[in-house]
C-alpha positions in Angstrom: 96.0 93.6 79.8 96.7 92.4 76.3 94.4 90.3 74.1 95.4 86.7 73.4 97.7 86.5 70.4 99.0 90.1 70.8 102.4 90.9 72.3 103.0 93.8 74.6 105.6 96.4 73.5 108.7 96.4 75.6 109.6 99.4 77.7 112.7 101.4 76.5 115.9 100.4 78.2 117.5 102.8 80.6 120.7 103.2 78.5 122.0 106.7 78.8 123.1 108.8 75.9 123.3 108.1 72.2 120.6 107.3 69.7 118.2 104.7 70.8 117.0 103.8 67.3 114.0 106.1 67.3 111.5 105.7 64.5 111.0 108.8 62.3 108.6 111.2 64.0 109.3 109.9 67.5 111.6 112.8 68.5 114.8 112.4 70.4 115.9 112.2 73.9 116.2 116.0 74.2 112.7 116.5 72.9 111.4 113.9 75.4 113.2 115.6 78.3 111.9 119.0 77.3 108.4 117.7 77.1 108.7 116.1 80.6 110.1 119.3 82.1 107.2 121.3 80.7 104.5 118.9 81.9 106.1 118.5 85.3 106.1 122.3 85.7 102.4 122.4 85.1 101.8 119.5 87.5 103.9 121.2 90.1 101.8 124.3 89.9 98.7 122.2 90.3 100.1 120.4 93.3 101.0 123.8 94.9 97.5 125.2 94.3 96.0 122.2 96.1 98.5 122.3 98.9 100.0 118.9 98.1 103.3 119.6 99.6 105.1 116.3 99.1 104.0 116.1 95.5 105.0 119.7 94.9 108.4 119.0 96.3 108.9 115.7 94.3 107.7 117.3 91.1 110.1 120.2 91.7 113.0 117.8 92.1 111.9 116.1 88.8 111.8 119.4 87.0 115.3 120.3 88.3 116.6 116.9 87.1 115.1 117.4 83.6 116.4 120.9 83.3 119.9 119.8 84.4 119.8 117.0 81.8 119.0 119.5 79.1 121.6 122.0 80.3 124.3 119.3 80.3 123.3 118.0 76.8 123.3 121.4 75.3 126.7 122.1 76.9 128.1 118.9 75.4 126.8 119.8 71.9 128.6 123.2 72.1 131.9 121.5 72.8 
């Protein structure tokens, strides 16, 4: 909850591709996706260790999506 007189920051829009006007030091889309892929991989291992099958599956799908995004972005950059 926000304190009176303070405004909440808006969530980033879901616009795909291109620069989103990041501030210096924020990193870009590729850096964010790489970070997400790395963290999801660790969470997936944790879910597997504790036999949380549905979470393990969903986190695996999330990791695949992030990896695919990075693969396609790097492929476009080479073209």
